[in-house]
N, C-alpha and C positions, 0 to 999 in steps of 0.2 A: 762870592759868598753863597752858602747854601741856606735853604729854609727847611727845617726839619719838623715833622709832626711827632710829638712825644706822648707816650703814656707815662704819666707821673705817678710815682709810688706814693699814693695818698688814697686811703680807702674810703673817703667820704663819697656818698652817692652824688653829691652836688658837684664834685670835680671829676666825674666819670665821663670825660670828653678828651679829645686830642688837643694838645696845646702846641701852637707854632712858635718856634724859637729861631733866631738867627744862629748860624754856625760858620766859623772861619777855618775849621779844621778839616782839611780835605780827606782825612782818613775816615771820617764819620760816614756810615752807611746804614742801610736798614738792618736792625738788630743790634747796633752799637748801644752800649750802656754809657750814659753821660751824667754829669752832675750840673744842676741848674738852680738858679734862684727861683723861688716859688712863693707866690702870695706875699705875706708880710714877714715870713720866717727869715731869721738871720742865718739859719743853716741851709746849706745846699741840699737839694733833694735829688734822689735817683730818678733818672728818666730813661726810657727805652725808645729807640727810634723806630717809628712805625712807617714813616714815609719820608722821602727826600726829594726836594725840588730845587731847580736853579732859579725859578721864578717866584716872586713874592705873591702870596695868595691875595685875591681881591678882598678889599675891605680891611686890610691889615692896618691897624692904627699906628700912631707914631710911637707907642709905648712898647715896641718890640724888644724883648729881652734876649740875651745871648747865652749859648752853652758855655759853661765855665771850663769844664775839663772832661776828658774821656777816660773811662776805666779800661785799660788794655787787657785785664785778666778775665773780664766777663763780657761776652758778646753772644748774640743769638744769630742763627742763620736766617736768611729771608724766608725759607720754608717754615721755620719755627714761628716766625712772626705772623705769616699768613695763616697758619693753623690757629694761633692764639686769637687773631681777629675773628676767624670763623667760629671759634668756641664762644666768644662773647655773644654772638648772634644766636648760636645754636642752643646754648644753655642759659641764656638770659642772666649773665653775670657781668661784673665790671671788667673793664679793660685790664686793670692791674691784677685781678684775680686770675685771669687767663694767662697773662704774661708770666706771673710768678710760678706757674706750673713748670715752666721751662728753665727758670733760673736756679742756681745752685744754693741749697741750704748750706749755711755755714760759711758763706762767702766773705763775711765780715770778720771771721776769725783771723788771728795772726798766722801768717804762713810759717810752717814749721817742717819737721821731718815728715815726709809722706808715709802714711801708714799702709800696710799691705794686708788687705782682708783675706788673702789666700795663704797667709803664713801658716806653715805646718800642714797644708792640705795637699793630698796627693790625688791625682785622677784615677779613675777606675775604668775598666773595659776599654783600654786603649787599642786592643785588637779589634779589627773590623769584623762586625758580626755578619753572618750569612743571612741574606734577606729571604723572606718567603716570597712566593709569587705575588701575593696581594701587595706586599710592601714594594716589590719591584715595579709593579704596575702603577702604584700610587706615585712613586718617585719619578717614573718616566713622564707622567702627566705634569707633575710640578716642575720637572726639569725643562720641559718645553716652554712653560710660562716664563721661567727664569731666563732662558735663552732669547725669548722674544723681546725682552726689555719692556714689556707692557704690564700695566696693572692688572692683576688677576686675583681672584679670591677663591679659596678652597675651604671646604668643611670636611675634615676627616672624622667620620663616625666609626670609631673602632672600639670593640669590646675591651673591657679592662684586661691589660696584659697582652694586647695585640701588637705592641712594638711601635707605638706612635713616636716615642722619643727618638728611636733610631732614624725614623723618617725626618724628624726635625734636624738631626745632626747632619744627615746626608744632604738635605736641602740647603743647610747653612754652608756646607762645603761647596756646593754648586754656586751659591751667591758670592762667596769669597773668591772663587776662581774667576769671577767676572769683575773683581776688584771693587765689590760693593760690600755693604755691611748689614748686620742683622741684630734684631732685638728679640729675645726669648722671654716671654712673660709667663709667670706661674701665679696661681691665685693666692697662695699662702707662703709666708716666709719659711715655714717648715719644709716646703718643697724645694727651696733654692739649693740647699746643701746637696741633695742627691743629684739634681740636674747639673749643678756646677761641677760635681765630680765627674759626671759623664762627659761634659764638654771639655774640661781640662784634660781628661784622658785622651781626647781626640785632637785638641787644638793647642794644648799648653796654656799655662796661666797668663803668659805675657800678652796674649791676644784678647783676653776677656776682662770685662769690668762687671761689677755687681752693684745694683742700686736697690735698696729697700730701707724701710723705716727703722730697722734695728741697728743700722750703722750709726755711729756718733756723728755729730755735725761735721767734725773735722774729716772723718772718713768719707762722708758723703761729698764734701767739697772736693777732696782729693780725687775721688772717682770721677766726679763731674768734669774736673779740669783735665784729667787724663783722657777722657772720652772726647772732650771739645778740642783738645790739641791733636787729635788724630792718632792717639797712642794705642787704641784698641780697635778690633774689628767686630766684636760680639759683646752685647750688653745683656746680662741676665738679671731679672728682678721681678718684683711684684708690680702691682698696677702702675705706680708712678714712673716705672722705667720706660713706659711708652713715650715719655717726654725726653728721653736721653738725647743729648745734643750730637747725634751722629750725622755726618754728611754722607751723601751717596748711599742712602738707605735703600736696600734691595729686598729685605725680608723682615716681616714681623710675624712671630708665632705666638698665638694665644692658646696656651695649654689649659685644659679643663674650662673651655670657654663659657660653660653654663654657670659658673660660680658667681654668686651675687657680689663678691668682693671686687669684681671688675667694674662695678658701678660705684662711683664716688659718693660717699655720704657727707662730704664736706664741700663747701663752695670753692670752685665751681663743681656742680654735680654732674660730672661728665660720664659718658659711657666709653670705657677703654677701647672697645672694638670700633666704635664710631671714630674715635680720634685716630686709631691705627689706620683705618681706611682713608681718612682725610690726609694723613701724612704720606701714605703710599700712593695716593692719587696725584700728589703734587708734581708739577712739571720737573722739579729737581730730583724726584725719586722714581716714580713709575715702577713700584716694587710689588712683590707678591705677599698676600696675606694668607696664613694658614691658621684655621681654627681647628682645635682638636678636642674631642670628648666622646666618652662612652654613652653619655646622656645629654645630648645637645639641648639647649633651651628650645622651647616650643617655637619661639619667634625665629630663631636661627634656622631650625629645620624647615620651617615654612618658607624662609627665603631660599633655601636650597631647592625646594619644590618649584619656586617661581623663577629659578635660574640665576638668581643674584649670586649664589655661591655654587661652585662646582662640587658636587657630592662625591666623596670617595669613601667606600665602605671596607672596613677590615672586620671580617666576621669570625675569625679564629684567633685564639691565643698564639703567641709566637712559639711557645714551646710545645704546642699541640695538646697540652693538658686540657681536659674538659673544664667547662665552667663549673664553679662550685655547686655543691648539692645544698639546696636551700630548704629549710624547714620553718614553717610559721607556727608559733605557739600563741594560743589564745589565753591571755592573762586572766580572763574572766573564769576560765576553767581552773586556773591555779588558785584563785581566791576561793572558789567553791570547794576545792579539795583541802583547804586550810593552809595553803602556802601564801604567806603575806610578804615573803622576801622579794627583793627586786630581781633576784635570780630565779628563774623557773627551774623546775625539776629537769626538764629536757636540756636547758643550757648548762646546768650543773653537771649532768651526766656527760655531755659532749666535752666540756672542759676537762673533766677527769680523764676521759679517754685520750684526748689529744695531748694533754700534758704528760700523761703516762707513756705516750709513744715518743716523747722527746720533742714535740712540736710546741710552738708558741701560740698564744691566744691574744686577740685584740678585742676589747669591749668598747663599744661606741655609745655615748650618751651625750646629747647636746644640751647639757645643763651643768654649769659649774657649781661648786660649793657642796655643802652637806645636805641642806634642805632648802627648798625653794621659797618658803615663807614661814614666819613665826607667828603663832596665833594662840590666844587664850580660849580654852574650851569652855570656860565658864560664861564669859560675856561676849566673845566673838572678836575682841580686839586683835588687830593685825599690826605688827611692828613695821613702821614705814619711815622712809628717809625724810627728815625735816625740811630739806631743800627741794626735793623732787616729788614727794608724796607717793613714791613707789615702794613696793614691798622690799624689805631687807632680806638678804640671803644669809642663812646661818653657815658659818665656817667653824667646824668643830675643833680643828687643829689648834687655832689660837683663841677659841672661845669668843669670836667676834660676830657681829651682824654687819653686813657690808651692802652698800648700794652699788650695783654693777654699772650704773649710768654715770654717777658723778664722783664715785670713790669714797663717799662718806662712810666712816667706820666707827662703831661703838661696841661696847661690851654687850654680849648677848644677855637677854633678861632671863631671870629664873622665876620671877613673879610678875603678874600683870600690873602695869602702871596705872590702869584705869580702875580695876576692882580689887586688886591686891591678891587675887587667887594665885595659887601655885600650880594650877593645872595649865601650864604653858606647854604647847606641843610644837615640834618642828615637823612641818608637813612637806611631802615631796621627797624626791631622791636626786641628788646631784652626784657629780663624779667623786667627790670626797667620801660620800656615804657608800657608794658602790665599791670604792677602794677598801674601805673598812670591812664591808661584808665579804668581799672576795678574799681578803687577807686572812680573815677568820676561817673561811671555808678551805683555803689551800695554804696553810702556814708554811709548808715545806717548799713553796715556790716563791720566787721573787716577783714582787708586784710594783709597778711604777704608774704614776698618774701624770697625764699630760694635758693641761689646760692653761688658760691665761694666768690663773692664780699661781700655778706651780712653776712657771717658767719666766717669771719677771726678771730674774737675774740674767745679765747678758751672757750668752753662750750656753745657758741651761737647756734651752730647747734642743739645740743640736747635740748636746751631750747625752740627753736622754734617748734621742732617736738613734744615735750611734751605739749606745749600750744595748738597745733592743736589736739593732742590726747585727751586732756581734754575738748575740745570744746570752748576754749577761742578765737580761730581764726576761722572765717567762711570760708575764701577763702585762699588757699595756692597756690602760684604761684612759680614754680621752674623749674630748669634744670633737667638733668638726676639724680640728687641727690634724687628726689622724685618719680622717675619712677620705682624704683626697690624694690620689696620685702617688702615695708612698709605695715603695717596692721592697718587700721583705720576703726572702725566699722560703723561710721556715715557718711561716704562719699557716697553721692547719685549720684554725677556727676563728671566725669573726662572729661576735655576738652583738646584735643591735638591741640594746637594753629596753629602749622605748621608741618604737617607730611612730608613736602618736604625737610626739612633741611638734614635729613639723606639720602634721596634718591639722593641728588645732590653732594655727596662726590665722588671724582675721585678714586674709589676703587671697585674691583669686588665684595666685600662683602656688598656694600651699600644697595641692596634690602633686604638682610638678616637682616642688622641692622635696617632698617626701620620697617620691620615686628616685630622684637623683641621689639623695643621701643614702638610701638603702642600697641601690645598685653600686654606688661608689664605695661605700663601706664594705659591702660584700666582695667587691673586687680586690680587696687586700688579701683574700684567702686563696691558697693554692697557686701561688705564683712561682713555686719551685717545680719539682718533678712529680708531685702527687696532687690529686684532686682535693680541693679544700672543702670545708663545710661552713655553712652559715645558719645561725639561728636568729630569727626575727621575732621579738616579743612585741605583742600589740593587743590592744583592747578592741581593735577594729579590723579583724582579719578579712572581713567582707568588702572593705573599701577597695575601689578599683585600682587606686595607686599602689596599695600594698600587694594586691593580687598580681598585677602586671610586673611589679618589681621582683616579687618572689619567683616569677616565671622568667625573669631576665628579658622581658619582652618590651623593649622601648617602643618599637613601632606600633604595637597594639595599643599601648598607652597613648601615643601621639594621635592616633586616629580617633580615639575617644575624646581626648582633651581638646583637639583643634575644633571639633564640632561644637563642643560646649562653649568654647571661646567665641566662635562665630555667632552662635545663637545669642550670647550675652553681649556681644559687641566689645569684648575685651581685646587688648593687644594679643596678636599682631594685626587685628582688624581695626584698631584705633590707637591713639596715643593718649595716655593718662597724664594729665597735669595735676600736680599737687602743690598747693601754695600753703606754706606754713607761716603763721603769724605769731610772733613772740614779743613779750613785754614784761617788765617787772610789775606792771600794773595790769591786773586781770581784765578790767573794764576796757583799758586801752587796746589790749590784744583783740578783744571781742569787737570793739569799735572798728579797728582796722579791717578785720575779716568781713564784717557786715558792709563796710564802705566799698571794699573791693567787689563783693558779691553784687551790690547794687549797680556799680559802674559796668561790670562785665555783663550783667543782664541787659542793660541798655544797649551795649555794643553788639551783642549777639543777634544774628538774624532770627526772626520769629520761629522758624522751624528748628533752630538749634538751641533754643533757650532751655529745653529739657536736658541738655548735656551738662548743665551747671548745677552742682549739688550745693545745698545750703551749708554754711560753715558749721563745724562740729568741734567740740572740745577734743583735743588730740588724744590718741590712745594713751600716751604718756603726757598727761595734762600739765605737768610742771617738772622742769629739770633745771637744776642749779639756780633756783630762785626766779626762773622765768616761766610765765604762764604761756600756754601754747594752744592755738586753735588751728584747724586745718580745713581746707576746702578743696574739693576734687572737681575736675573738669574732664569730661570724656570727649576727646577731640576726634571727629571723623577722619578716616584715612584720607590723606591728601590735603588736609586743612591745617597742618601744623604751623606753617609759616604765618597764616592769617591769625591763628590764635596767639602765636608768639608776639605778633605786632600789637594785638589788643593789650596784652599784658605789659609790653614795653611802654605803650602809651600811658597806662596807669602809673607805671614806675616813674615816668617823666613828670606826671602831675604831682606825685608824692614828693619828689625832690624839692618842689616849690612850697610844700606845706611845712612851715616852721613849727607848727604845733604838733606835728606827728611825733608820737613817742612809741612806735612799734617798728619792728622789722618784718619784711615780707620776703620770703625766699621761695623761688619756684624750682621744683624738681620734676623733670619730664621723664615719664616711665620709671618711677622709683622702684627699687627692689623690695622695699618695705613701706607700708602705708602708716602714716602717723594717726 
C-alpha cells in the first residue's frame, strides 16, 4: 500500500494543508487526480497527489482514510506539481489555488465531439524569410543555449518591426529538432490570431494548440487534453498558457514582456515570467526563456544589466524602413485657439493626407465608452454605481450608464436625481465619442471601433481585425487592444488621442507605462514599405516620459527612470507587498486592516518599521457590495522570504479566528495599486 499526500479541492482557509490518505492503486503517482471521502461530506472530493510514500508518516492515527478512485483523464506531471507547490509559497496563496492553474477548465463537461479552434484558418508567410545580420546573430546565440540543454534566459530588446516574431519561430524550430516543446505567450487575445497564422504557416495546425479565455469551456478542455496526451508540440496563448501541460518543455517565449496583463489580478496573483522561469529551471525541463519587447519593463532591463538575462539588441526594422516620424501636439494650444474637439488640427490634417493617399489610420485612446463620467452642472452630483460607488460611464449607442468594474447598467439620466436640474453633462472622451467625432469629420471613409464593449460577441474581435488587415476599414479606433504587437502593412498614421491618461494614474510606474503605450502604439505605423507618421496629443508635452517616447529613446528614459526608482527605493530596488482587505461590513474590513498592521508592526525589526504604511481606503473603495482597504509594505531587496513568512504567520493566526469576517489577499509587486 502507498501513502499519498493530497491537495483537496476545498477553498476554505482552514483546510489549506496536505492530507494523508492510504492508496492501494499502484498506478497512482505525483500529479494523479483522485476522488476521496472528505470531512463529513457524503460526496467524494477531488484530490491531487502532491507526494507518494511507501512508509506511513509518523503520528498517523487509526482513522486513516483511503483513496476511492482515480481519474484517468486528468493528471499533472511531477514538474507541474513542483511548480504549483512553489507558487503557494511564492504568492502566498492556497494549495488548491495554485494546483487549479494547471488543471483543465471544463473537465466536468460531458465528452463530445472535439472542436477545432483552427477551423477555416490558413497560415501565412510559410516561405522562410531572409534574416538580417542582427537576427542571425541573435538566433546563433539562442541556438547555442538550446543545444547546451541548460536553462538560459534572453531579453530581446528590438525596436517595433525589427522581426522578433521570426526569431521566435526559428528558435521554436531548433527546440522541436531536439524533440522538445514550446510555449509562445502573447499579452492580449487580439494578438493570438496573427501569431497563430504565422506559426501555422511554418509548422501546420496539427502541431499547435491554443489556450486563452475566449475559448468555450469545452474548447479549453479539448485543447488541454490534446496537449496533455502529447498531441501537439507548440502551445500559443495568453497568460494562462504558461501552465500548459507540456512535457519535455524546451522553450517559453514571452512576447511584449512589459505588458501588465502578464501579472495575474486574480488569486493566485502570479507573475507569468517568474512562473515561466520556474518551469524551465526544473530538472525535467532545463529550457530556454526568451523575453521580447521594444519597451522592456524597467525591472527586466535592470536584470539584463545585472547579467540575469542575456541582452540581445535589434536596432533596425526588418524592412529597413525608418522609424515613424513623430509629432507632439500641445492640446493647451488647441484650446487657446478655440478648438475644443478631441481631434487636434494637426491630427485632422494628417488623417486627411494619409487617407487621401490610400493609407489606413489607427487612433489609440485608453478609455472605453462615450464619456468618462456623468455630472450635474447645477449641484455637482456625479452618477455612481450603487454597488461599487464608482463613476458610471456613459454609452451613447444604447443610452446607458455602465459600471466597468461590476457590469451594473442603467438608463442614462437626463435630469439630476438630487436637484432636478436638466443641466446634466457628459464629461471626458471615450472611444465611442471619438468614433462619432471622426465619422462626422470623414464620412466618406469607413470607421471601426475596437474595445471590450464592441467585441463582446465571440469572433467579433478577430473579424474586425481581419477587416482592417484586408483594407475594408479605413480608420480603426481602439483602446490598448490595438496598441500591442499588431502588424498591418498599410497603416500610414497612428494618432494617440490622449497620452495623459497613463501619466495620471496614481502609481510609481505611470511614466513607464505612458512611454510604453506611446512607443508601442506608434510602432503600428509604417510597417510596410513607407515611413509612417505619429501624432501624440498631450497636455504635458514637457513630461520626460512623453519627450523620450516621442524621440523613440527607450534607453534615455531608462537611465532617468532607474535613478528615480533607486532614490525612492521602488522596485527593482525593493519588493512592494499590497494586502487588500474586503468585507460586506465596512468596519470589519477596517478592523482586519488595522489588526494586520498592528501585528506586522510588532514582527518587523525596529529599523524596518518605517517600511509599513498605515491602512488606507482603497482607490476603488467599494466593488460589488464589498468594502475595501489596502495596506502597503516596502520590502528591502533580499528580504522577500522573511516578509512572506511574517505574512504567512498572520494568515495562520487568522485561520483560527472564527469571528473573522473579512478576507485578506496579498499581491507582491502588483501592476496597479488599490
